[in-house]
Wavefront OBJ file of the C-alpha trace (Angstrom):
o trace
v -70.589 11.680 22.547
v -73.081 9.550 24.603
v -76.226 11.250 25.340
v -78.010 7.836 25.992
v -78.162 8.982 29.649
v -80.867 11.149 31.085
v -79.609 14.888 30.496
v -82.878 16.340 32.185
v -81.300 15.184 35.674
v -78.449 17.395 35.279
v -78.603 20.968 36.650
v -76.549 23.842 34.895
v -75.517 26.882 36.472
v -74.897 30.004 34.117
v -72.756 32.681 35.526
v -73.869 35.876 33.734
v -76.818 34.287 31.912
v -78.822 37.413 31.353
v -76.339 38.909 28.723
v -76.351 37.933 25.107
v -74.510 34.594 24.962
v -75.635 33.750 28.396
v -79.223 33.918 27.319
v -78.570 32.118 24.132
v -77.132 29.116 26.053
v -79.902 29.380 28.694
v -82.597 29.381 26.272
v -81.202 26.374 24.010
v -79.462 24.221 27.131
v -83.026 24.385 29.124
v -84.374 22.606 26.196
v -81.925 19.328 27.866
v -80.976 20.238 31.184
v -82.172 22.037 34.489
v -80.390 25.784 33.934
v -80.258 27.825 36.596
v -79.179 31.723 35.576
v -76.780 33.588 37.923
v -76.739 37.339 37.510
v -77.172 40.758 38.951
v -78.620 41.682 35.881
v -82.531 40.672 35.612
v -83.731 37.644 33.723
v -84.701 38.343 30.008
v -88.316 38.547 29.685
v -87.899 35.094 27.054
v -86.816 33.303 29.791
v -89.207 33.413 32.304
v -90.639 30.093 32.960
v -88.072 28.116 31.228
v -85.392 28.289 33.536
v -84.820 29.063 37.412
v -83.082 32.780 38.330
v -80.931 33.833 41.275
v -79.517 37.220 41.708
v -75.804 36.709 42.342
v -72.718 39.047 42.599
v -69.682 37.264 41.391
v -67.559 39.708 43.308
v -68.956 38.344 46.647
v -67.562 34.739 47.233
v -69.772 33.414 49.494
v -72.480 34.255 47.260
v -71.236 32.563 44.438
v -70.417 29.213 46.979
v -73.807 29.289 48.072
v -75.228 29.521 44.329
v -73.318 26.869 42.771
v -74.683 24.303 45.728
v -76.298 21.385 44.315
v -75.202 22.381 40.306
v -73.321 19.758 38.092
v -71.588 22.154 35.891
v -70.816 25.581 35.555
v -70.741 28.097 32.626
v -69.030 31.335 32.868
v -69.953 34.097 30.448
v -70.063 37.124 32.293
v -67.763 40.010 31.294
v -67.537 43.995 31.344
v -67.315 44.209 27.380
v -65.698 46.638 24.819
v -66.443 49.495 25.406
v -67.606 49.900 28.780
v -64.420 48.036 29.764
v -62.362 51.049 28.604
v -64.272 53.731 30.699
v -65.030 51.194 33.935
v -61.618 50.132 33.852
v -61.403 49.056 37.879
v -64.959 47.268 37.375
v -63.660 45.250 34.297
v -60.803 44.128 36.745
v -62.938 43.056 39.323
v -65.993 41.596 37.065
v -63.486 39.677 34.645
v -60.768 38.707 36.401
v -61.873 38.737 40.441
v -65.209 37.256 39.309
v -63.597 34.656 37.267
v -61.111 33.481 40.347
v -64.289 33.263 42.487
v -66.318 31.575 40.531
v -63.065 28.856 39.546
v -62.701 28.466 43.218
v -66.173 28.020 44.019
v -66.683 25.348 41.434
v -63.121 23.325 43.032
v -64.758 23.868 46.782
v -68.648 22.789 45.745
v -68.637 19.163 46.016
v -71.967 18.671 43.625
v -69.773 20.221 40.794
v -67.881 18.202 37.990
v -66.230 21.379 36.467
v -67.091 24.419 34.394
v -66.472 25.891 30.878
v -65.419 29.455 30.325
v -66.711 31.719 27.343
v -63.339 33.084 26.201
v -62.496 34.937 22.712
v -60.448 35.300 19.785
v -59.271 38.430 21.163
v -56.710 37.172 22.747
v -55.005 36.302 19.634
v -54.665 39.918 18.902
v -56.203 41.462 15.763
v -53.217 42.638 13.905
v -50.311 40.826 11.856
v -52.223 37.564 12.209
v -49.783 35.107 10.055
v -49.787 31.465 10.124
v -51.981 28.635 11.356
v -54.028 29.759 13.850
v -54.870 27.252 16.258
v -55.160 26.228 20.302
v -51.327 27.187 20.529
v -50.957 30.568 18.681
v -50.443 32.472 21.994
v -51.333 35.756 23.533
v -50.760 38.746 21.650
v -52.843 41.359 23.630
v -50.928 44.490 22.051
v -51.803 43.536 18.963
v -55.221 45.253 18.996
v -56.850 48.377 18.590
v -56.667 50.507 21.675
v -60.122 50.562 22.362
v -59.881 46.577 22.757
v -56.724 46.214 24.834
v -57.951 45.782 28.147
v -60.517 43.548 27.123
v -57.840 41.203 25.332
v -55.988 41.075 28.476
v -58.886 40.394 31.031
v -59.847 37.588 28.787
v -56.203 36.487 28.709
v -56.420 36.767 32.475
v -59.311 34.942 32.791
v -57.732 32.065 30.610
v -54.919 31.882 33.187
v -57.202 31.624 36.178
v -59.322 28.722 34.340
v -56.263 27.146 33.054
v -54.336 26.872 36.140
v -57.509 25.403 38.378
v -57.661 22.732 35.225
v -54.114 21.628 36.300
v -54.187 21.754 39.961
v -57.986 20.837 40.707
v -59.466 17.411 40.203
v -62.460 18.999 38.358
v -62.820 19.645 34.386
v -61.922 23.528 33.517
v -62.588 23.852 29.917
v -62.548 26.963 27.556
v -64.056 27.652 24.573
v -62.785 30.560 22.655
v -65.040 32.120 20.402
v -64.705 34.237 17.282
v -67.274 37.200 16.975
v -70.776 35.760 17.229
v -73.347 36.725 14.928
v -76.785 36.267 15.992
v -80.044 38.202 16.892
v -79.534 40.267 20.042
v -75.977 40.567 19.185
v -74.157 43.999 20.789
v -75.231 47.214 19.151
v -71.193 47.769 18.587
v -70.220 45.366 16.836
v -69.829 46.193 12.856
v -72.215 43.243 11.369
v -75.156 44.966 14.005
v -74.542 48.584 12.729
v -73.781 47.541 8.946
v -77.003 45.678 8.856
v -79.156 48.485 11.400
v -77.964 51.081 8.546
v -78.630 49.016 5.715
v -82.184 48.276 6.672
v -82.896 52.078 7.146
v -81.641 52.872 3.692
v -78.639 54.233 4.648
v -75.215 53.725 3.551
v -73.007 50.924 4.782
v -70.057 52.757 6.232
v -66.586 50.755 6.869
v -63.707 52.786 7.821
v -60.914 53.146 5.452
v -57.721 52.239 7.813
v -59.739 48.896 9.082
v -61.623 47.664 5.891
v -59.423 44.695 5.284
v -59.062 43.505 8.749
v -59.413 39.632 8.626
v -62.273 38.972 11.119
v -63.105 35.601 12.531
v -67.020 34.473 13.056
v -69.017 31.816 14.380
v -72.966 31.756 14.402
v -74.904 31.693 17.595
v -76.103 28.259 17.016
v -72.915 26.832 16.534
v -72.392 28.292 19.854
v -74.756 26.871 21.724
v -74.480 23.507 19.982
v -70.707 23.528 20.844
v -71.365 24.199 25.176
v -73.828 21.807 24.875
v -71.538 19.025 23.300
v -68.582 20.008 25.779
v -70.973 20.193 28.422
v -72.612 16.445 27.919
v -68.992 15.291 27.530
v -67.863 16.296 30.946
v -71.249 15.454 32.498
v -70.900 11.887 31.071
v -67.222 11.218 31.914
v -65.906 11.331 28.333
v -63.394 14.586 28.820
v -60.540 13.118 31.140
v -58.007 15.035 33.073
v -54.845 15.715 31.136
v -51.492 17.111 32.488
v -51.496 19.981 30.022
v -54.675 22.173 30.580
v -54.295 22.823 26.517
v -56.053 19.472 25.994
v -59.603 21.409 27.263
v -59.071 24.596 25.249
v -61.432 24.757 21.699
v -61.154 27.251 19.367
v -64.698 27.865 17.923
v -64.721 30.195 14.481
v -65.888 29.489 10.994
v -62.435 28.554 9.311
v -62.026 31.138 6.648
v -61.555 34.939 7.575
v -63.990 37.556 6.404
v -62.938 41.325 6.027
v -64.725 44.215 7.055
v -65.339 45.541 3.359
v -66.332 41.788 2.800
v -68.858 41.845 5.512
v -69.975 45.032 4.211
v -70.438 43.618 0.966
v -72.598 40.617 2.561
v -74.700 42.816 4.340
v -75.604 44.852 1.343
v -76.352 41.792 -0.812
v -78.668 39.986 1.714
v -80.652 43.198 2.201
v -80.922 43.673 -1.283
v -82.051 40.174 -2.102
v -84.208 39.464 0.693
v -85.978 43.055 0.146
v -86.141 41.934 -3.575
v -84.491 45.006 -4.727
v -86.687 47.303 -2.871
v -83.760 48.273 -0.448
v -80.407 48.812 -1.983
v -77.794 50.255 0.293
v -74.780 51.931 -0.743
v -71.237 51.302 0.708
v -69.612 54.389 1.389
v -65.942 53.982 2.499
v -65.516 56.249 5.365
v -61.694 58.042 5.676
v -61.121 58.928 9.478
v -57.865 60.307 8.647
v -56.316 57.070 10.609
v -53.252 55.043 9.557
v -54.035 52.179 7.468
v -53.714 49.099 9.863
v -54.347 46.457 7.405
v -53.842 45.553 3.837
v -55.859 43.565 0.932
v -53.484 40.499 1.315
v -53.380 40.037 5.235
v -56.304 37.706 5.004
v -54.232 35.303 2.788
v -51.586 35.323 5.512
v -53.782 33.515 8.024
v -54.856 29.662 8.074
v -57.488 28.660 10.726
v -57.161 25.186 11.912
v -60.507 23.676 13.266
v -59.204 20.367 13.439
v -59.474 20.240 17.376
v -63.708 21.204 17.509
v -63.770 18.572 15.093
v -62.216 16.160 16.903
v -63.020 16.810 20.550
v -66.981 18.024 19.908
v -67.571 16.117 17.087
v -68.575 19.243 14.981
v -68.021 18.412 11.522
v -69.601 21.467 9.718
v -69.763 25.345 10.800
v -72.402 27.761 9.864
v -70.946 30.242 6.889
v -71.304 33.813 8.411
v -72.927 34.863 4.881
v -75.505 32.337 5.853
v -76.077 33.862 9.263
v -76.274 37.475 7.889
v -79.040 36.402 5.773
v -80.905 34.970 8.524
v -80.321 37.649 10.801
v -81.571 40.191 8.193
v -84.562 37.793 7.063
v -85.418 37.647 11.121
v -85.364 41.780 11.545
v -87.648 42.244 8.290
v -90.171 39.438 9.788
v -90.217 40.902 13.502
v -90.014 44.700 12.957
v -90.744 46.572 9.446
v -91.407 49.486 11.326
v -87.453 50.649 11.017
v -87.015 49.576 7.639
v -87.017 52.397 4.524
v -88.532 50.712 1.543
v -87.167 53.185 -1.470
l 1 2 3 4 5 6 7 8 9 10 11 12 13 14 15 16 17 18 19 20 21 22 23 24 25 26 27 28 29 30 31 32 33 34 35 36 37 38 39 40 41 42 43 44 45 46 47 48 49 50 51 52 53 54 55 56 57 58 59 60 61 62 63 64 65 66 67 68 69 70 71 72 73 74 75 76 77 78 79 80 81 82 83 84 85 86 87 88 89 90 91 92 93 94 95 96 97 98 99 100 101 102 103 104 105 106 107 108 109 110 111 112 113 114 115 116 117 118 119 120 121 122 123 124 125 126 127 128 129 130 131 132 133 134 135 136 137 138 139 140 141 142 143 144 145 146 147 148 149 150 151 152 153 154 155 156 157 158 159 160 161 162 163 164 165 166 167 168 169 170 171 172 173 174 175 176 177 178 179 180 181 182 183 184 185 186 187 188 189 190 191 192 193 194 195 196 197 198 199 200 201 202 203 204 205 206 207 208 209 210 211 212 213 214 215 216 217 218 219 220 221 222 223 224 225 226 227 228 229 230 231 232 233 234 235 236 237 238 239 240 241 242 243 244 245 246 247 248 249 250 251 252 253 254 255 256 257 258 259 260 261 262 263 264 265 266 267 268 269 270 271 272 273 274 275 276 277 278 279 280 281 282 283 284 285 286 287 288 289 290 291 292 293 294 295 296 297 298 299 300 301 302 303 304 305 306 307 308 309 310 311 312 313 314 315 316 317 318 319 320 321 322 323 324 325 326 327 328 329 330 331 332 333 334 335 336 337 338 339 340 341 342 343 344 345
């Protein structure tokens, strides 16, 4: 990848840049590019003075097109997440599907833009019966997820279909980074890692559910996410990413190659808290039986092999961060920033 040309002259627009992933990207990319956050939600305080901000409703096509004027590249992270999408289904469809259509069309029509990158998710692969080699061609399996995640998986698939179709009919580059579950400070409250860390630091038991404790999870560190988007953006802007007949060429799976089960995650969190508090906090692990059917077996993890060759080839990212080091860093930062919620025994 060439970074000899001046990155600071390029303008990148972040659709949904006030959210967890978007704000992390905005902060990181602002070190190299001029960044403009486009969102209906207000700009996070820590981004003030670092990036430009424009209130933008992605359901209003004209508003999107006007907001993209003058931008060189667009990164699309706007999404209605779990669990909101199960309660606000129409909103989920409008933002996740119609909004993505509007952004894709605007990128195609605004003369200054060279393309866009969609932040997608490994949920398109499903969660159950992951067997074989997981690579960019693994396929869509929206009904192999828990019911709470089904609409989210369907909407991420719909986003990918729209973006891939534009990649094949437009002269511009429409890239796609499928992220594993992202570990980092500020991650959503409902994620297992966040729940486990919060409970453990309060001296409470870490409580994986019996029916899903052997679920193989894929993780990626937020720093690797930021690095991947910067590299991909640079390659598009420099002309290193070429048009291809098949849009599969522009899809990258971004994840630590070894699956981690929920019970392994619980032990990782416990060990990190015990280590970093020098044994002052030793949270217990308590398996909670919700009387639900067992969805995963211990052997399921061994059936899945993850091929990250493409992220290594296309983006040149030879090494990714181990989830264990990610968890340790998150716990360490939590201890440094706010000890008011920490329960020392």
